[in-house]
N, C-alpha and C positions, 0 to 999 in steps of 0.2 A: 527361761523365766525371768531369771534379774534381767536382761536387756529390754526384757517388753515391761517390764516393771517400770522401770526406770524413764523409758520413753514416755509412757504414758505422766509418772508425774511431771516429767520436763512440761509436756502438754498443760496440764491440770494448772502449774506453777508459773507457766508464762505466756501459752497460746490464748488460754482462758480470759486471765486479767487484761493480756492486749485487747481483744473480742470485746469485754465489757467494758475499759475505755472506749474502744472506737464508738459501741453503741451508745455510751455518757455522752459522749462530746458530737456525735454524728452531727446534727443540725449546725452545731458551729461550724465544724470541717467543711460541712458540702457549704454553706452560705459563705465561709471566707474564701475558697476554693471559686466561686462564683463572679464574688466581688473583685478578686483579685485578676480573674481573667477580665473582666470588664475595663478594670483600669486597676494598675497595679499599685497607684500611689494612696488610694482612697484607704479610709481605715475605719470602722466601723467602732461605733459606743461600746466602753463595757459590757461585757454582763456575759449570763448564760443562757444558751438556748434549747437545751434537753436534748432528750432521745429521740429518736424518728418518732413522729405521727402525734405523740402526747405534749413534744415540747416540756414548755413550764406549766400546763395546764393541771400538772399535778401538785405541784409547788403551791398552785394559786388556792386551787383548793384546799390544800392544806392550811394554810392561813385564814382563809376567808369561811369555809367551812367546819375543819375539825376544831381546830385550835381555837377560832372565832379571833383573830386578833388579826384583821387586815391590814393595818396599817404598816405593820411586820414585812408585809411582802416587800414593801419597798426598802422600809428601812435597813433591811438585811441586806438589801444592794449596796443602799447607801455606806453603810458598814465594812462589807467588802470591795469595793470598787471606790469609794469616796463620793463625794455628791457633785463635783467637778461641774458640771453645764447643766445637770437633769436630764441627762439621755444615757439610757441601758437597751442593749438588744436583748431582745427575748422571743418566745416562739408560743403564741397565745392564739387558741380556736381556731387549730388547721395552719395560721400564717404566719410568717415571719415577719417579728413587730420589733417596734422603736416604739421604749416607753419615754415619754415627756412628762416631766415630775416637778417642773420649777416653774414661777411666775413667767420669768423671762421667756424661757422656752415654750411654756405654753401659749403666752400671747404670741412668739414670731409662728407657730403652727395656726392657732386663730385667725392671724392676720395676713396669711398667705394662700387663700383659697382657692389659687389656681393650680398650688402644686399639692395642695392637702385637703381636696373637696370632701365632704362629709361621706362614712360609709359608716355602714350598720353592718353588724356582724351577720345578715344575712337579708340581700334585696328581696328574695323570695316573700319574708314575712312583712315588709312594710311596704312594697310595691317599688315597682320600677320606674311609675311616673309622679310617685310621692316627692312632696316638697325636699324630702331629707334625701333623695337618690337624684334627682334633675340638678342641672347647672345652668351658668350663663345664663341668657336672656330669659327662658323657661323659668327657672329660680327666683330670678328678678320676680318676674310678673306673677309667680305663685304666691310671695312672700310680700308684695306691698299688699296682694288683697286680702291676704288673712290678717295680715299685719291690721289692716283699718277694720279687717270684719269684727276684731276680736280685743282691738287696744285703743281704738279710736275711741276718742272722749262721748262720744253719743251711746258707740255700739258700749263699751263699758257702764254707762247710765243702764242701759237698756236690762245687759246681764245682771247688773247687782241687783234691780227690780225682779227679775227672773229667778235668780236660783234663791233668793231670800225666804218665798213661804218654805221648802222643802228643807231648808236648814234650821228652820223654826220649829216646823212639825215633826224633824225627825230629832232634833234635842227632847221636846216634851215625849215621846216617844220611848226614848232612853232612860229620861224618869222615870216612866211608867212599869220598865222593864225592871230599873233596881240594878241591875248587873250586866255588863255589856264586854263583846269583847271588840275593841275599839276598832282594831285593823278593817275589822268585817263592817261595823257600821259606819265607817268613815267614808270605805267603798262605795256602800250601798246610796249613801248622800250624793255622794260627788259622781258617781255614775249615773244618777237619777237625773242630777242637774246637765251634767256634760251630753247626754243624750236630749235635752228640752233644747240646750243651745245651739247644739252641732247639726242634731237632725231633725229636731222638732217631734222627739216622742215622748207620750208622756209613759209612766211607771205601768208596767203589765208583763202578759209571758214573753211579747217580743223582748222588750228590754232585759227580763229574765234570762232569756236565753243569749242575748246579746251580750251580757256581761258575764255569763259563763263562757263564751267562745273567747272574749278578750283577754279573762284569767289565763287559759291555755295558750292563749299566741303569747302574751308576755313570759309565760314560762319558759319560752324556747328563744327570745330573743338574744339570750347573751348564752343560751345551750352552746354544746360543742353541735357544730353543726352536723351531724349523722343520721342521714334518711332514711333510715330503717325502721320495721317496726320495735315499739317499746319505747322510743327513747322520745325526749321532751319535743326533739327539734321537727319528727315527724309527726308528733301531737300537735303543733303549733301551727303546721303547713294543713293540717285537716281543718284545725279552727280559724285558719284563715275562710279557706273555702267555704265554709259556712255562711262567715260574716259577710264576704261576698256576694252570697246568695241572698240572704238578707236586705244588706243595704241596696241590692239591684231592686229588690223589691219594692223599697221605698220610693226606691227615685224612680220606678215607672208610675207610682201613684202620682209622685207630684207632678212628672210629666204630664197627666191628664187633668191636672190640675188649673186652673185658669189666673188669671194675675200675674204672670211671668214677666211683665212688665215695670213691675214693684222695684227701686232703687236697691242698690246691692246691700245697701245696710240695712234693709229690711229682712224679715224671717229668718230662717238659723243658717248654718253655715253650706248646709247643701245647697240651698237655694240659690245664695249668691255663687258656689262653685259651677251648678249648671248654666246661669247666668254669664257666666263670665267668657271674655273672647279676648282673641289676642289682639297682634295691630292689623292683622289682615281680616277683623272678623268674623276668626274662625271659634267656634267656643270649643271648649274641653270637651274631649270623648267621655264615653260615660267610664270608661273606665280610669281614666285621670281623676274623675271628681270620685271614685269608687276607691281610689290609691290611697288619694289625699285624705278622703275622711278617715279612712283605717287609720292611718299611719297618725293625723291629728289626736284624733282618741289615745291611741298607744301613747305619744307624748303627754298628753295632758293630764291624763285620767288616773294612771296610777301616782303621777308625781306629787299629785295635790293631795289623793285621798291617803297617801303616806304622811304628807307634811303634816295634814290635820291631825293625824294619829300621834304622830310625835311632839307636836304641840298642848296635845294634851296630856302625853306623857311626860313632859319636859317642866310644865306647871304643875303638876302633880308632886315634881318633887322638890319645885322652889315656891316656898312660901310668899318668899318676898316680892320676886316678878308677879306672881298671882296676886297680890294683893293692889301692888301698881297698877295690873291691869285691869283688875275692878274698879280702881280709883279714879280712871280715865274713862273707864265706858261708863261708868253711872254717872259722873258729871255729862258726859255728852246727850246722857238719855233723860238725864232731867230738862236740859236746855231746850230739846227740839221735839220733848211729849211724843215722839210716835213710835210704832212699833219698828217700822224699816228704817234702813238707814240711807241716805245719798250718797252718790260721789262726794257732793261739798261736806258733810258730816266724817265721813272715812277720810278725806283730805286733812283733817284736826285731831287722828289719833296717831300721834306721835311715837308714843309708848309701845303701841298695840303693834303699830309697823317694825320697831324696832325687836319685838318679840318675832315676829315674822322671820324678819331676815335671820335671827339667830336661830332659830328654828331649822330653813332652810340650810344652812351653812355646817350645823352639826349632824342633822339627819344623813346629810352626804347620799342621796337617792339615788344619783347614777354616780358610779365611784370615778368611772371615766367615761370619756366619749371617744369613738373613733373616726378617724381621718385615713382615706388611702393617697397613697403618694404617686404621682402620676410623670416625675421625674426624678432624676438624681438630685438631691440636694445637698450641699455643704453648710454646716452649720459650726462654727468656733472649732475647726478643725476635724470634724468628725462627717461621716457620710451616712445619710440617710437614703438610701437605696429604690431606685423608680420600681414598683411592684408592690412592696412590702406596705404593711400597715402601719398605722402610728396610734397607740394608745394612750390620750391624752388624761395623765391621772390627775382629776382634777381633789381627789380626796386626800391625798396627801400636802395640796397646797392647804387645805383648810384645818388640817391636825398639827399641823407644822407650828411649834412653838416659836419659830422666830418672826412667824406671819400673827398669830393670836396669842395672846398669854393666857395660859391654862386652855387650851384650846379643846378639852374634852370635856369641860364645865359649861351649863348654860348660863349665858350671862347676857341680857338683852341689853345691860346699859355699855359694854362693849363698845355699841353704836352708835352713841352718843358723840364718837370721833368717826371719820369714815378710815376704812381700813387700807392698808398700804396699799399703793396701786399693784394690779395684778395679781389679787392675794383672794380676791371674790369670786369664783368663776362658777357657780352654782349655773347658771343660763347657758355656760360655754362663752360667746366671743368670736368679733368678728363677725362679717356680714351673715355667718348662719347663728349666730347668738337666738336663742328661742323666742321665736316669734308670739308667744302666750305668755313670756314673763310676769307682765304687769297683771292678765288675769288670772293667774296662781295665787300673786299678792292679794289680790282684790276679793277673790272667795277667802283666805284663810282670815283675813279683817273683819269680813263681814260675821265668817263662822263664831273668831275670839269673841266681837262683841257680843253677840246672844248669849254666847256660852258664859262670860264674865257677869252677864246681869243677872241670872236666874238661878245656877246651876250650880252645883259642888260633885267633887267625884275624887276616889282615891284608889291608886293601884292594887289589885289585890295582890301581888306576886311583886314589888318594888325590886327585888332582886334578881329575877329571870333573866335568864343568858339571854344574850342578844344574835339572832341569825341575820346571816348580812348576803343569805342569797336566796331566789335572785335581787331581791332588793334587803338592806336593814328592817327587821322589825323585830321584837323580842317575839321570845319563843311561845308565848302562851297568847300572842295577839297582842296585846295591852290589856288585859282583863282589869277591868276595874268597876267598882261600885258607883252610881249613876244616880241623883236626885237632884230636884229643887231646894234650894236656899231656904 
């Protein structure tokens, strides 16, 4: 009996802890061995890659979802491993990952598109032929068209005119309601405008169903890619199938219409994509048109809606900023005596533009951007291995006190001076910088103009906690009282 007890005690005290250690550091040991097999002199960045399958997702969820301190995910690494060159190894969303989190390192990643092409956590959700998935000439062709379609001065003038009626009507409706959940209401008006500008759809049952499907799709974009019943990823795939079917119906309707000889700058974005041709005169396939419409709505709709909500939220807490915003927009309104503002008017709203910049910096709607690694890259003594992913952690850039004084405070006047080089990366960088950056800013300025002229609001729960997944927002959706001045 005694020898048996001693044997089991030895197992419990010796073998079990070793097994636990092996499991705990499994990914580190596995990928270190693979790297050594490929190159004996290569050195991975410092960090921790976690146990099999889960990697660091449990730690990520702990900081983002449980304790709601997302900046501690990176700061804990800095405390443990030092700030070094701003590179850490990890394992996120089912893939070995290098985290980049310094201005210079992020710039290096952004400006090396051949080595670090854009990578969504799941291409199935955004589409394999979308602008976010293709590369080389195909990407350049799509990018140039979309840039002209939504960022060209004439396009911005047309869009500025198209979005204002819904913004004005929505603000009036909010005041009639008296109390609103800002996260819901800003989504409604933004989605209606997105449908009009991108697909030519007016509000109605189809737009409402599209809205529901996009909410489901967005819920799976940064979810763990597990394709089985009950997961957010499976639901997102199902929503994408519905979106494809609905947009295909709209595409077929457009094919039956006449006048497709119109200039690319006319009509909505889907019209332009249908007319687009490559160097050989070959048009985009239906799949390419559909993939790009879905990916562009994903990229623009949620971002603009959340930024609008955060502008309302921060202005409700900053009487000084709100006073200056009102002052500037009242002066412009008296000058032009018109209900709608033009692009020329927008260019005069300097302080309003600063409110927009500060809102999108502090909101950090997309805390990280993903890149693939197409070849082994050595950077300042460390190896970024081929086949891994890079998570460009832009949130840490915007909340670092070395880059912005008192970074978690809302202070539009910090934009009286330009930020330090490389410290403002909300739209990414390099050749993959967001093509709709101007569109987002213009829509926000227009919204703030009409808001400041005639309305007042206050948060019902000013101390509500913030949730950060899938995107940051107050847990109550920014409930507020809303009325005419």
